[in-house]
N, CA, C and O atoms as a Tripos MOL2 file, in Angstrom:
@<TRIPOS>MOLECULE
protein
  308   307    77     0     0
PROTEIN
NO_CHARGES

@<TRIPOS>ATOM
      1 N         -11.3670   78.7910  108.3940 N.3       1 MET1
      2 CA        -10.0400   79.3420  108.1780 C.3       1 MET1
      3 C          -9.0820   78.7860  109.2190 C.2       1 MET1
      4 O          -9.4550   78.5700  110.3720 O.2       1 MET1
      5 N          -7.8570   78.5610  108.8020 N.am      2 VAL2
      6 CA         -6.7820   78.1310  109.6800 C.3       2 VAL2
      7 C          -5.7820   79.2790  109.7480 C.2       2 VAL2
      8 O          -5.3950   79.8450  108.7250 O.2       2 VAL2
      9 N          -5.3740   79.6120  110.9590 N.am      3 ARG3
     10 CA         -4.3540   80.6470  111.1500 C.3       3 ARG3
     11 C          -3.1410   80.0200  111.8070 C.2       3 ARG3
     12 O          -3.2520   79.0340  112.5360 O.2       3 ARG3
     13 N          -1.9770   80.6060  111.5380 N.am      4 ALA4
     14 CA         -0.7420   80.0660  112.1160 C.3       4 ALA4
     15 C           0.3010   81.1710  112.2040 C.2       4 ALA4
     16 O           0.2730   82.1520  111.4620 O.2       4 ALA4
     17 N           1.2160   80.9720  113.1380 N.am      5 TYR5
     18 CA          2.4230   81.7940  113.2160 C.3       5 TYR5
     19 C           3.5350   80.9920  112.5630 C.2       5 TYR5
     20 O           3.7230   79.8140  112.8680 O.2       5 TYR5
     21 N           4.2630   81.6260  111.6730 N.am      6 VAL6
     22 CA          5.4180   80.9830  111.0420 C.3       6 VAL6
     23 C           6.6540   81.6830  111.5890 C.2       6 VAL6
     24 O           6.8710   82.8720  111.3520 O.2       6 VAL6
     25 N           7.4590   80.9230  112.3260 N.am      7 LEU7
     26 CA          8.6970   81.4440  112.9180 C.3       7 LEU7
     27 C           9.8260   81.1690  111.9300 C.2       7 LEU7
     28 O           9.9890   80.0450  111.4560 O.2       7 LEU7
     29 N          10.5920   82.1920  111.6280 N.am      8 ILE8
     30 CA         11.5870   82.0800  110.5640 C.3       8 ILE8
     31 C          12.9760   82.4460  111.0750 C.2       8 ILE8
     32 O          13.1660   83.4770  111.7200 O.2       8 ILE8
     33 N          13.9360   81.5860  110.7760 N.am      9 GLN9
     34 CA         15.3490   81.9040  110.9760 C.3       9 GLN9
     35 C          15.8940   82.3380  109.6290 C.2       9 GLN9
     36 O          15.6360   81.6950  108.6120 O.2       9 GLN9
     37 N          16.6500   83.4320  109.6190 N.am     10 THR10
     38 CA         17.2050   83.9540  108.3700 C.3      10 THR10
     39 C          18.7270   83.9300  108.4110 C.2      10 THR10
     40 O          19.3370   83.7290  109.4600 O.2      10 THR10
     41 N          19.3150   84.1400  107.2540 N.am     11 ASP11
     42 CA         20.7540   84.3800  107.2040 C.3      11 ASP11
     43 C          21.0410   85.6540  107.9840 C.2      11 ASP11
     44 O          20.1670   86.5120  108.1000 O.2      11 ASP11
     45 N          22.2320   85.7910  108.5130 N.am     12 THR12
     46 CA         22.6240   86.9700  109.2890 C.3      12 THR12
     47 C          22.3710   88.2490  108.5030 C.2      12 THR12
     48 O          22.7960   88.3880  107.3560 O.2      12 THR12
     49 N          21.6640   89.1870  109.1500 N.am     13 GLY13
     50 CA         21.4050   90.4790  108.5490 C.3      13 GLY13
     51 C          20.2950   90.5160  107.5170 C.2      13 GLY13
     52 O          20.1190   91.5330  106.8470 O.2      13 GLY13
     53 N          19.5380   89.4340  107.3680 N.am     14 ARG14
     54 CA         18.5110   89.3710  106.3230 C.3      14 ARG14
     55 C          17.0850   89.4930  106.8400 C.2      14 ARG14
     56 O          16.1490   89.4010  106.0460 O.2      14 ARG14
     57 N          16.8810   89.6970  108.1420 N.am     15 ALA15
     58 CA         15.5310   89.7060  108.7120 C.3      15 ALA15
     59 C          14.6290   90.7470  108.0440 C.2      15 ALA15
     60 O          13.5000   90.4260  107.6720 O.2      15 ALA15
     61 N          15.0960   91.9690  107.8890 N.am     16 ALA16
     62 CA         14.2710   93.0220  107.2880 C.3      16 ALA16
     63 C          13.9390   92.7000  105.8310 C.2      16 ALA16
     64 O          12.8130   92.9310  105.3900 O.2      16 ALA16
     65 N          14.9000   92.1730  105.0870 N.am     17 ASP17
     66 CA         14.6570   91.8030  103.6890 C.3      17 ASP17
     67 C          13.6000   90.7090  103.5870 C.2      17 ASP17
     68 O          12.6860   90.7890  102.7670 O.2      17 ASP17
     69 N          13.7370   89.6910  104.4260 N.am     18 VAL18
     70 CA         12.8020   88.5660  104.4090 C.3      18 VAL18
     71 C          11.4030   89.0480  104.8030 C.2      18 VAL18
     72 O          10.4270   88.7210  104.1270 O.2      18 VAL18
     73 N          11.2960   89.8130  105.8740 N.am     19 ALA19
     74 CA          9.9860   90.3180  106.3130 C.3      19 ALA19
     75 C           9.3370   91.1390  105.1990 C.2      19 ALA19
     76 O           8.1390   91.0100  104.9490 O.2      19 ALA19
     77 N          10.1160   91.9740  104.5390 N.am     20 GLY20
     78 CA          9.5840   92.7880  103.4450 C.3      20 GLY20
     79 C           9.1330   91.9510  102.2610 C.2      20 GLY20
     80 O           8.1270   92.2720  101.6290 O.2      20 GLY20
     81 N           9.8500   90.8960  101.9510 N.am     21 SER21
     82 CA          9.5010   90.0270  100.8240 C.3      21 SER21
     83 C           8.2080   89.2610  101.0630 C.2      21 SER21
     84 O           7.4760   88.9640  100.1190 O.2      21 SER21
     85 N           7.9270   88.9430  102.3130 N.am     22 ILE22
     86 CA          6.7570   88.1340  102.6540 C.3      22 ILE22
     87 C           5.5210   88.9910  102.9110 C.2      22 ILE22
     88 O           4.3970   88.5200  102.7380 O.2      22 ILE22
     89 N           5.7130   90.2200  103.3160 N.am     23 ARG23
     90 CA          4.6400   91.1020  103.7980 C.3      23 ARG23
     91 C           3.4010   91.1530  102.8980 C.2      23 ARG23
     92 O           2.2820   91.1440  103.4130 O.2      23 ARG23
     93 N           3.5610   91.2050  101.5920 N.am     24 ASP24
     94 CA          2.4340   91.3950  100.6760 C.3      24 ASP24
     95 C           1.9410   90.1090  100.0100 C.2      24 ASP24
     96 O           1.1480   90.1640   99.0700 O.2      24 ASP24
     97 N           2.3990   88.9680  100.4860 N.am     25 MET25
     98 CA          1.9360   87.7020   99.9090 C.3      25 MET25
     99 C           0.4840   87.4520  100.2900 C.2      25 MET25
    100 O           0.0680   87.7940  101.3970 O.2      25 MET25
    101 N          -0.2970   86.8560   99.3760 N.am     26 PRO26
    102 CA         -1.6620   86.4750   99.7260 C.3      26 PRO26
    103 C          -1.6620   85.5160  100.9180 C.2      26 PRO26
    104 O          -0.8700   84.5740  100.9550 O.2      26 PRO26
    105 N          -2.5320   85.7470  101.8780 N.am     27 GLY27
    106 CA         -2.6250   84.9050  103.0660 C.3      27 GLY27
    107 C          -1.8190   85.4040  104.2410 C.2      27 GLY27
    108 O          -1.9970   84.9230  105.3610 O.2      27 GLY27
    109 N          -0.9320   86.3620  104.0110 N.am     28 VAL28
    110 CA         -0.1120   86.9050  105.0950 C.3      28 VAL28
    111 C          -0.8680   88.0530  105.7550 C.2      28 VAL28
    112 O          -1.2620   89.0130  105.0930 O.2      28 VAL28
    113 N          -1.0650   87.9420  107.0690 N.am     29 ILE29
    114 CA         -1.7560   88.9730  107.8350 C.3      29 ILE29
    115 C          -0.7560   90.0050  108.3360 C.2      29 ILE29
    116 O          -1.0020   91.2080  108.2480 O.2      29 ILE29
    117 N           0.3800   89.5340  108.8650 N.am     30 SER30
    118 CA          1.3910   90.4660  109.3700 C.3      30 SER30
    119 C           2.7530   89.8020  109.3940 C.2      30 SER30
    120 O           2.8720   88.5780  109.4320 O.2      30 SER30
    121 N           3.7850   90.6460  109.3710 N.am     31 THR31
    122 CA          5.1710   90.1840  109.5310 C.3      31 THR31
    123 C           5.8630   91.1020  110.5150 C.2      31 THR31
    124 O           5.6270   92.3100  110.5240 O.2      31 THR31
    125 N           6.7160   90.5260  111.3410 N.am     32 GLU32
    126 CA          7.4830   91.3040  112.3160 C.3      32 GLU32
    127 C           8.8960   90.7360  112.3980 C.2      32 GLU32
    128 O           9.0820   89.5230  112.5000 O.2      32 GLU32
    129 N           9.8790   91.6110  112.3520 N.am     33 ALA33
    130 CA         11.2470   91.2080  112.6610 C.3      33 ALA33
    131 C          11.3620   91.2030  114.1780 C.2      33 ALA33
    132 O          10.9030   92.1390  114.8330 O.2      33 ALA33
    133 N          11.9610   90.1750  114.7390 N.am     34 VAL34
    134 CA         12.0510   90.0100  116.1920 C.3      34 VAL34
    135 C          13.4690   89.6110  116.5760 C.2      34 VAL34
    136 O          14.2930   89.2980  115.7160 O.2      34 VAL34
    137 N          13.7440   89.6240  117.8800 N.am     35 THR35
    138 CA         15.0290   89.1380  118.3750 C.3      35 THR35
    139 C          14.8080   87.7970  119.0590 C.2      35 THR35
    140 O          13.6830   87.4500  119.4170 O.2      35 THR35
    141 N          15.8720   87.0570  119.2360 N.am     36 GLY36
    142 CA         15.7860   85.7490  119.8790 C.3      36 GLY36
    143 C          16.1950   84.6630  118.8980 C.2      36 GLY36
    144 O          16.9090   84.9340  117.9330 O.2      36 GLY36
    145 N          15.7450   83.4290  119.1380 N.am     37 PRO37
    146 CA         16.1630   82.3250  118.2790 C.3      37 PRO37
    147 C          15.5810   82.4100  116.8660 C.2      37 PRO37
    148 O          16.1050   81.7770  115.9490 O.2      37 PRO37
    149 N          14.5110   83.1790  116.6770 N.am     38 TYR38
    150 CA         13.9350   83.4040  115.3530 C.3      38 TYR38
    151 C          14.1030   84.8710  115.0010 C.2      38 TYR38
    152 O          14.2210   85.7220  115.8830 O.2      38 TYR38
    153 N          14.1140   85.1590  113.7170 N.am     39 ASP39
    154 CA         14.3720   86.5110  113.2390 C.3      39 ASP39
    155 C          13.1250   87.2210  112.7220 C.2      39 ASP39
    156 O          13.0400   88.4480  112.7650 O.2      39 ASP39
    157 N          12.1630   86.4450  112.2350 N.am     40 VAL40
    158 CA         10.9250   86.9940  111.6860 C.3      40 VAL40
    159 C           9.7710   86.1160  112.1550 C.2      40 VAL40
    160 O           9.8790   84.8900  112.1830 O.2      40 VAL40
    161 N           8.6620   86.7640  112.5260 N.am     41 VAL41
    162 CA          7.4280   86.0450  112.8460 C.3      41 VAL41
    163 C           6.3740   86.5330  111.8680 C.2      41 VAL41
    164 O           6.1500   87.7350  111.7200 O.2      41 VAL41
    165 N           5.7250   85.5720  111.1980 N.am     42 VAL42
    166 CA          4.7030   85.8820  110.2110 C.3      42 VAL42
    167 C           3.3850   85.2620  110.6760 C.2      42 VAL42
    168 O           3.3520   84.0970  111.0710 O.2      42 VAL42
    169 N           2.3040   86.0380  110.6270 N.am     43 PHE43
    170 CA          0.9710   85.5450  110.9630 C.3      43 PHE43
    171 C           0.2350   85.3410  109.6470 C.2      43 PHE43
    172 O           0.0860   86.2790  108.8640 O.2      43 PHE43
    173 N          -0.2290   84.1080  109.3980 N.am     44 VAL44
    174 CA         -0.8560   83.7740  108.1260 C.3      44 VAL44
    175 C          -2.2220   83.1350  108.3500 C.2      44 VAL44
    176 O          -2.5330   82.6560  109.4400 O.2      44 VAL44
    177 N          -3.0370   83.1420  107.2770 N.am     45 GLU45
    178 CA         -4.3030   82.4110  107.3100 C.3      45 GLU45
    179 C          -4.5230   81.7490  105.9630 C.2      45 GLU45
    180 O          -4.0870   82.2400  104.9230 O.2      45 GLU45
    181 N          -5.2140   80.6160  106.0140 N.am     46 ALA46
    182 CA         -5.5140   79.8580  104.8040 C.3      46 ALA46
    183 C          -6.8470   79.1500  105.0000 C.2      46 ALA46
    184 O          -7.3530   79.0610  106.1180 O.2      46 ALA46
    185 N          -7.4060   78.6540  103.9170 N.am     47 ALA47
    186 CA         -8.7160   78.0190  103.9700 C.3      47 ALA47
    187 C          -8.7270   76.7410  104.8120 C.2      47 ALA47
    188 O          -9.7050   76.4600  105.5050 O.2      47 ALA47
    189 N          -7.6410   75.9690  104.7520 N.am     48 ASP48
    190 CA         -7.5540   74.7220  105.5050 C.3      48 ASP48
    191 C          -6.0810   74.3720  105.7220 C.2      48 ASP48
    192 O          -5.1890   75.1080  105.3000 O.2      48 ASP48
    193 N          -5.8430   73.2530  106.3760 N.am     49 VAL49
    194 CA         -4.4710   72.8580  106.6960 C.3      49 VAL49
    195 C          -3.6500   72.6100  105.4340 C.2      49 VAL49
    196 O          -2.4670   72.9480  105.3860 O.2      49 VAL49
    197 N          -4.2670   72.0280  104.4220 N.am     50 ASP50
    198 CA         -3.5340   71.7810  103.1770 C.3      50 ASP50
    199 C          -3.1180   73.0880  102.5140 C.2      50 ASP50
    200 O          -1.9900   73.2120  102.0360 O.2      50 ASP50
    201 N          -4.0260   74.0650  102.4840 N.am     51 ALA51
    202 CA         -3.6980   75.3670  101.9030 C.3      51 ALA51
    203 C          -2.6170   76.0750  102.7210 C.2      51 ALA51
    204 O          -1.7610   76.7670  102.1700 O.2      51 ALA51
    205 N          -2.6660   75.8920  104.0390 N.am     52 LEU52
    206 CA         -1.6320   76.4590  104.9100 C.3      52 LEU52
    207 C          -0.2720   75.8590  104.5530 C.2      52 LEU52
    208 O           0.7140   76.5840  104.4160 O.2      52 LEU52
    209 N          -0.2250   74.5570  104.4070 N.am     53 GLY53
    210 CA          1.0210   73.8900  104.0260 C.3      53 GLY53
    211 C           1.5360   74.3740  102.6860 C.2      53 GLY53
    212 O           2.7360   74.5970  102.5290 O.2      53 GLY53
    213 N           0.6490   74.5400  101.7160 N.am     54 GLN54
    214 CA          1.0400   75.0410  100.4010 C.3      54 GLN54
    215 C           1.6130   76.4490  100.5020 C.2      54 GLN54
    216 O           2.6180   76.7610   99.8630 O.2      54 GLN54
    217 N           0.9730   77.3040  101.3070 N.am     55 LEU55
    218 CA          1.4540   78.6700  101.4830 C.3      55 LEU55
    219 C           2.8760   78.6780  102.0420 C.2      55 LEU55
    220 O           3.7470   79.3870  101.5380 O.2      55 LEU55
    221 N           3.0980   77.8890  103.0770 N.am     56 VAL56
    222 CA          4.4130   77.8740  103.7200 C.3      56 VAL56
    223 C           5.4690   77.2520  102.8100 C.2      56 VAL56
    224 O           6.5470   77.8170  102.6280 O.2      56 VAL56
    225 N           5.1620   76.0990  102.2460 N.am     57 VAL57
    226 CA          6.1540   75.3710  101.4510 C.3      57 VAL57
    227 C           6.3980   76.0190  100.0840 C.2      57 VAL57
    228 O           7.5400   76.0940   99.6320 O.2      57 VAL57
    229 N           5.3420   76.4820   99.4330 N.am     58 SER58
    230 CA          5.4790   76.9910   98.0670 C.3      58 SER58
    231 C           5.7820   78.4820   97.9820 C.2      58 SER58
    232 O           6.4160   78.9250   97.0240 O.2      58 SER58
    233 N           5.3380   79.2670   98.9700 N.am     59 ALA59
    234 CA          5.5190   80.7190   98.8810 C.3      59 ALA59
    235 C           6.5410   81.2550   99.8810 C.2      59 ALA59
    236 O           7.4080   82.0500   99.5180 O.2      59 ALA59
    237 N           6.4440   80.8240  101.1330 N.am     60 VAL60
    238 CA          7.3030   81.4020  102.1710 C.3      60 VAL60
    239 C           8.7080   80.8000  102.1410 C.2      60 VAL60
    240 O           9.6860   81.5420  102.0590 O.2      60 VAL60
    241 N           8.8270   79.4980  102.2040 N.am     61 GLN61
    242 CA         10.1420   78.8680  102.3130 C.3      61 GLN61
    243 C          11.1060   79.1920  101.1760 C.2      61 GLN61
    244 O          12.3080   79.2800  101.4270 O.2      61 GLN61
    245 N          10.6440   79.3730   99.9390 N.am     62 PRO62
    246 CA         11.5940   79.6980   98.8630 C.3      62 PRO62
    247 C          12.1680   81.1200   98.9050 C.2      62 PRO62
    248 O          13.0600   81.4370   98.1190 O.2      62 PRO62
    249 N          11.6840   81.9700   99.7910 N.am     63 VAL63
    250 CA         12.1770   83.3500   99.8510 C.3      63 VAL63
    251 C          13.6710   83.3440  100.1590 C.2      63 VAL63
    252 O          14.1230   82.6680  101.0840 O.2      63 VAL63
    253 N          14.4210   84.0940   99.3820 N.am     64 ASP64
    254 CA         15.8650   84.1760   99.5550 C.3      64 ASP64
    255 C          16.2120   84.7240  100.9410 C.2      64 ASP64
    256 O          15.6770   85.7510  101.3600 O.2      64 ASP64
    257 N          17.0910   84.0480  101.6320 N.am     65 GLY65
    258 CA         17.5360   84.4730  102.9530 C.3      65 GLY65
    259 C          16.9550   83.6560  104.0890 C.2      65 GLY65
    260 O          17.4000   83.7780  105.2300 O.2      65 GLY65
    261 N          15.9630   82.8220  103.7930 N.am     66 ILE66
    262 CA         15.3730   81.9800  104.8400 C.3      66 ILE66
    263 C          16.2090   80.7220  105.0130 C.2      66 ILE66
    264 O          16.5490   80.0410  104.0460 O.2      66 ILE66
    265 N          16.5330   80.4300  106.2760 N.am     67 VAL67
    266 CA         17.3030   79.2310  106.6070 C.3      67 VAL67
    267 C          16.3760   78.1140  107.0580 C.2      67 VAL67
    268 O          16.5500   76.9630  106.6570 O.2      67 VAL67
    269 N          15.3780   78.4480  107.9010 N.am     68 ARG68
    270 CA         14.5070   77.4320  108.5030 C.3      68 ARG68
    271 C          13.1890   78.0830  108.9050 C.2      68 ARG68
    272 O          13.1500   79.2610  109.2600 O.2      68 ARG68
    273 N          12.1040   77.2980  108.8440 N.am     69 THR69
    274 CA         10.8070   77.7800  109.3300 C.3      69 THR69
    275 C          10.2170   76.7810  110.3160 C.2      69 THR69
    276 O          10.5280   75.5900  110.2880 O.2      69 THR69
    277 N           9.3610   77.2980  111.1840 N.am     70 LEU70
    278 CA          8.5910   76.4750  112.1080 C.3      70 LEU70
    279 C           7.1790   77.0230  112.0820 C.2      70 LEU70
    280 O           6.9570   78.1830  112.4290 O.2      70 LEU70
    281 N           6.2120   76.1950  111.6720 N.am     71 THR71
    282 CA          4.8270   76.6290  111.5700 C.3      71 THR71
    283 C           4.0610   76.1990  112.8110 C.2      71 THR71
    284 O           4.0680   75.0260  113.1840 O.2      71 THR71
    285 N           3.3950   77.1700  113.4520 N.am     72 CYS72
    286 CA          2.6550   76.9340  114.6930 C.3      72 CYS72
    287 C           1.1850   77.2860  114.4830 C.2      72 CYS72
    288 O           0.8050   78.4480  114.6250 O.2      72 CYS72
    289 N           0.3410   76.2850  114.1420 N.am     73 PRO73
    290 CA         -1.0800   76.5720  113.9230 C.3      73 PRO73
    291 C          -1.7420   77.0670  115.2100 C.2      73 PRO73
    292 O          -1.4220   76.6220  116.3130 O.2      73 PRO73
    293 N          -2.6700   77.9980  115.0300 N.am     74 VAL74
    294 CA         -3.4280   78.5310  116.1630 C.3      74 VAL74
    295 C          -4.5690   77.5630  116.4580 C.2      74 VAL74
    296 O          -5.2570   77.1130  115.5410 O.2      74 VAL74
    297 N          -4.7680   77.2440  117.7320 N.am     75 ILE75
    298 CA         -5.8790   76.3770  118.1370 C.3      75 ILE75
    299 C          -6.8310   77.1420  119.0440 C.2      75 ILE75
    300 O          -6.4500   78.1330  119.6670 O.2      75 ILE75
    301 N          -8.0320   76.6880  119.1090 N.am     76 ARG76
    302 CA         -9.0130   77.3040  119.9950 C.3      76 ARG76
    303 C          -9.2880   76.3290  121.1400 C.2      76 ARG76
    304 O          -9.7390   75.2050  120.9170 O.2      76 ARG76
    305 N          -9.0130   76.7710  122.3570 N.am     77 LEU77
    306 CA         -9.2130   75.9120  123.5300 C.3      77 LEU77
    307 C         -10.5570   76.1890  124.1720 C.2      77 LEU77
    308 O         -10.9030   75.5620  125.1730 O.2      77 LEU77
@<TRIPOS>BOND
     1     1     2 1
     2     2     3 1
     3     3     4 2
     4     3     5 am
     5     5     6 1
     6     6     7 1
     7     7     8 2
     8     7     9 am
     9     9    10 1
    10    10    11 1
    11    11    12 2
    12    11    13 am
    13    13    14 1
    14    14    15 1
    15    15    16 2
    16    15    17 am
    17    17    18 1
    18    18    19 1
    19    19    20 2
    20    19    21 am
    21    21    22 1
    22    22    23 1
    23    23    24 2
    24    23    25 am
    25    25    26 1
    26    26    27 1
    27    27    28 2
    28    27    29 am
    29    29    30 1
    30    30    31 1
    31    31    32 2
    32    31    33 am
    33    33    34 1
    34    34    35 1
    35    35    36 2
    36    35    37 am
    37    37    38 1
    38    38    39 1
    39    39    40 2
    40    39    41 am
    41    41    42 1
    42    42    43 1
    43    43    44 2
    44    43    45 am
    45    45    46 1
    46    46    47 1
    47    47    48 2
    48    47    49 am
    49    49    50 1
    50    50    51 1
    51    51    52 2
    52    51    53 am
    53    53    54 1
    54    54    55 1
    55    55    56 2
    56    55    57 am
    57    57    58 1
    58    58    59 1
    59    59    60 2
    60    59    61 am
    61    61    62 1
    62    62    63 1
    63    63    64 2
    64    63    65 am
    65    65    66 1
    66    66    67 1
    67    67    68 2
    68    67    69 am
    69    69    70 1
    70    70    71 1
    71    71    72 2
    72    71    73 am
    73    73    74 1
    74    74    75 1
    75    75    76 2
    76    75    77 am
    77    77    78 1
    78    78    79 1
    79    79    80 2
    80    79    81 am
    81    81    82 1
    82    82    83 1
    83    83    84 2
    84    83    85 am
    85    85    86 1
    86    86    87 1
    87    87    88 2
    88    87    89 am
    89    89    90 1
    90    90    91 1
    91    91    92 2
    92    91    93 am
    93    93    94 1
    94    94    95 1
    95    95    96 2
    96    95    97 am
    97    97    98 1
    98    98    99 1
    99    99   100 2
   100    99   101 am
   101   101   102 1
   102   102   103 1
   103   103   104 2
   104   103   105 am
   105   105   106 1
   106   106   107 1
   107   107   108 2
   108   107   109 am
   109   109   110 1
   110   110   111 1
   111   111   112 2
   112   111   113 am
   113   113   114 1
   114   114   115 1
   115   115   116 2
   116   115   117 am
   117   117   118 1
   118   118   119 1
   119   119   120 2
   120   119   121 am
   121   121   122 1
   122   122   123 1
   123   123   124 2
   124   123   125 am
   125   125   126 1
   126   126   127 1
   127   127   128 2
   128   127   129 am
   129   129   130 1
   130   130   131 1
   131   131   132 2
   132   131   133 am
   133   133   134 1
   134   134   135 1
   135   135   136 2
   136   135   137 am
   137   137   138 1
   138   138   139 1
   139   139   140 2
   140   139   141 am
   141   141   142 1
   142   142   143 1
   143   143   144 2
   144   143   145 am
   145   145   146 1
   146   146   147 1
   147   147   148 2
   148   147   149 am
   149   149   150 1
   150   150   151 1
   151   151   152 2
   152   151   153 am
   153   153   154 1
   154   154   155 1
   155   155   156 2
   156   155   157 am
   157   157   158 1
   158   158   159 1
   159   159   160 2
   160   159   161 am
   161   161   162 1
   162   162   163 1
   163   163   164 2
   164   163   165 am
   165   165   166 1
   166   166   167 1
   167   167   168 2
   168   167   169 am
   169   169   170 1
   170   170   171 1
   171   171   172 2
   172   171   173 am
   173   173   174 1
   174   174   175 1
   175   175   176 2
   176   175   177 am
   177   177   178 1
   178   178   179 1
   179   179   180 2
   180   179   181 am
   181   181   182 1
   182   182   183 1
   183   183   184 2
   184   183   185 am
   185   185   186 1
   186   186   187 1
   187   187   188 2
   188   187   189 am
   189   189   190 1
   190   190   191 1
   191   191   192 2
   192   191   193 am
   193   193   194 1
   194   194   195 1
   195   195   196 2
   196   195   197 am
   197   197   198 1
   198   198   199 1
   199   199   200 2
   200   199   201 am
   201   201   202 1
   202   202   203 1
   203   203   204 2
   204   203   205 am
   205   205   206 1
   206   206   207 1
   207   207   208 2
   208   207   209 am
   209   209   210 1
   210   210   211 1
   211   211   212 2
   212   211   213 am
   213   213   214 1
   214   214   215 1
   215   215   216 2
   216   215   217 am
   217   217   218 1
   218   218   219 1
   219   219   220 2
   220   219   221 am
   221   221   222 1
   222   222   223 1
   223   223   224 2
   224   223   225 am
   225   225   226 1
   226   226   227 1
   227   227   228 2
   228   227   229 am
   229   229   230 1
   230   230   231 1
   231   231   232 2
   232   231   233 am
   233   233   234 1
   234   234   235 1
   235   235   236 2
   236   235   237 am
   237   237   238 1
   238   238   239 1
   239   239   240 2
   240   239   241 am
   241   241   242 1
   242   242   243 1
   243   243   244 2
   244   243   245 am
   245   245   246 1
   246   246   247 1
   247   247   248 2
   248   247   249 am
   249   249   250 1
   250   250   251 1
   251   251   252 2
   252   251   253 am
   253   253   254 1
   254   254   255 1
   255   255   256 2
   256   255   257 am
   257   257   258 1
   258   258   259 1
   259   259   260 2
   260   259   261 am
   261   261   262 1
   262   262   263 1
   263   263   264 2
   264   263   265 am
   265   265   266 1
   266   266   267 1
   267   267   268 2
   268   267   269 am
   269   269   270 1
   270   270   271 1
   271   271   272 2
   272   271   273 am
   273   273   274 1
   274   274   275 1
   275   275   276 2
   276   275   277 am
   277   277   278 1
   278   278   279 1
   279   279   280 2
   280   279   281 am
   281   281   282 1
   282   282   283 1
   283   283   284 2
   284   283   285 am
   285   285   286 1
   286   286   287 1
   287   287   288 2
   288   287   289 am
   289   289   290 1
   290   290   291 1
   291   291   292 2
   292   291   293 am
   293   293   294 1
   294   294   295 1
   295   295   296 2
   296   295   297 am
   297   297   298 1
   298   298   299 1
   299   299   300 2
   300   299   301 am
   301   301   302 1
   302   302   303 1
   303   303   304 2
   304   303   305 am
   305   305   306 1
   306   306   307 1
   307   307   308 2
@<TRIPOS>SUBSTRUCTURE
     1 MET1         2 RESIDUE 1 A MET
     2 VAL2         6 RESIDUE 1 A VAL
     3 ARG3        10 RESIDUE 1 A ARG
     4 ALA4        14 RESIDUE 1 A ALA
     5 TYR5        18 RESIDUE 1 A TYR
     6 VAL6        22 RESIDUE 1 A VAL
     7 LEU7        26 RESIDUE 1 A LEU
     8 ILE8        30 RESIDUE 1 A ILE
     9 GLN9        34 RESIDUE 1 A GLN
    10 THR10       38 RESIDUE 1 A THR
    11 ASP11       42 RESIDUE 1 A ASP
    12 THR12       46 RESIDUE 1 A THR
    13 GLY13       50 RESIDUE 1 A GLY
    14 ARG14       54 RESIDUE 1 A ARG
    15 ALA15       58 RESIDUE 1 A ALA
    16 ALA16       62 RESIDUE 1 A ALA
    17 ASP17       66 RESIDUE 1 A ASP
    18 VAL18       70 RESIDUE 1 A VAL
    19 ALA19       74 RESIDUE 1 A ALA
    20 GLY20       78 RESIDUE 1 A GLY
    21 SER21       82 RESIDUE 1 A SER
    22 ILE22       86 RESIDUE 1 A ILE
    23 ARG23       90 RESIDUE 1 A ARG
    24 ASP24       94 RESIDUE 1 A ASP
    25 MET25       98 RESIDUE 1 A MET
    26 PRO26      102 RESIDUE 1 A PRO
    27 GLY27      106 RESIDUE 1 A GLY
    28 VAL28      110 RESIDUE 1 A VAL
    29 ILE29      114 RESIDUE 1 A ILE
    30 SER30      118 RESIDUE 1 A SER
    31 THR31      122 RESIDUE 1 A THR
    32 GLU32      126 RESIDUE 1 A GLU
    33 ALA33      130 RESIDUE 1 A ALA
    34 VAL34      134 RESIDUE 1 A VAL
    35 THR35      138 RESIDUE 1 A THR
    36 GLY36      142 RESIDUE 1 A GLY
    37 PRO37      146 RESIDUE 1 A PRO
    38 TYR38      150 RESIDUE 1 A TYR
    39 ASP39      154 RESIDUE 1 A ASP
    40 VAL40      158 RESIDUE 1 A VAL
    41 VAL41      162 RESIDUE 1 A VAL
    42 VAL42      166 RESIDUE 1 A VAL
    43 PHE43      170 RESIDUE 1 A PHE
    44 VAL44      174 RESIDUE 1 A VAL
    45 GLU45      178 RESIDUE 1 A GLU
    46 ALA46      182 RESIDUE 1 A ALA
    47 ALA47      186 RESIDUE 1 A ALA
    48 ASP48      190 RESIDUE 1 A ASP
    49 VAL49      194 RESIDUE 1 A VAL
    50 ASP50      198 RESIDUE 1 A ASP
    51 ALA51      202 RESIDUE 1 A ALA
    52 LEU52      206 RESIDUE 1 A LEU
    53 GLY53      210 RESIDUE 1 A GLY
    54 GLN54      214 RESIDUE 1 A GLN
    55 LEU55      218 RESIDUE 1 A LEU
    56 VAL56      222 RESIDUE 1 A VAL
    57 VAL57      226 RESIDUE 1 A VAL
    58 SER58      230 RESIDUE 1 A SER
    59 ALA59      234 RESIDUE 1 A ALA
    60 VAL60      238 RESIDUE 1 A VAL
    61 GLN61      242 RESIDUE 1 A GLN
    62 PRO62      246 RESIDUE 1 A PRO
    63 VAL63      250 RESIDUE 1 A VAL
    64 ASP64      254 RESIDUE 1 A ASP
    65 GLY65      258 RESIDUE 1 A GLY
    66 ILE66      262 RESIDUE 1 A ILE
    67 VAL67      266 RESIDUE 1 A VAL
    68 ARG68      270 RESIDUE 1 A ARG
    69 THR69      274 RESIDUE 1 A THR
    70 LEU70      278 RESIDUE 1 A LEU
    71 THR71      282 RESIDUE 1 A THR
    72 CYS72      286 RESIDUE 1 A CYS
    73 PRO73      290 RESIDUE 1 A PRO
    74 VAL74      294 RESIDUE 1 A VAL
    75 ILE75      298 RESIDUE 1 A ILE
    76 ARG76      302 RESIDUE 1 A ARG
    77 LEU77      306 RESIDUE 1 A LEU
């Protein structure tokens, strides 16, 4: 399994809507609205890197209100 944090910038005032829209998607472990340069942080898991990319590009990015995403895969040191 591959896990990643997806940092999301939203349109002004849309963080709660975006977090709610993503919360129940398959592969999503958790969503949190946050302050700072990003508005929502989503923790996701997928079978492999390709599935992770599909989840982000096909399911997360099209959500209304999302301006930009940054995917940060978790590594084991």
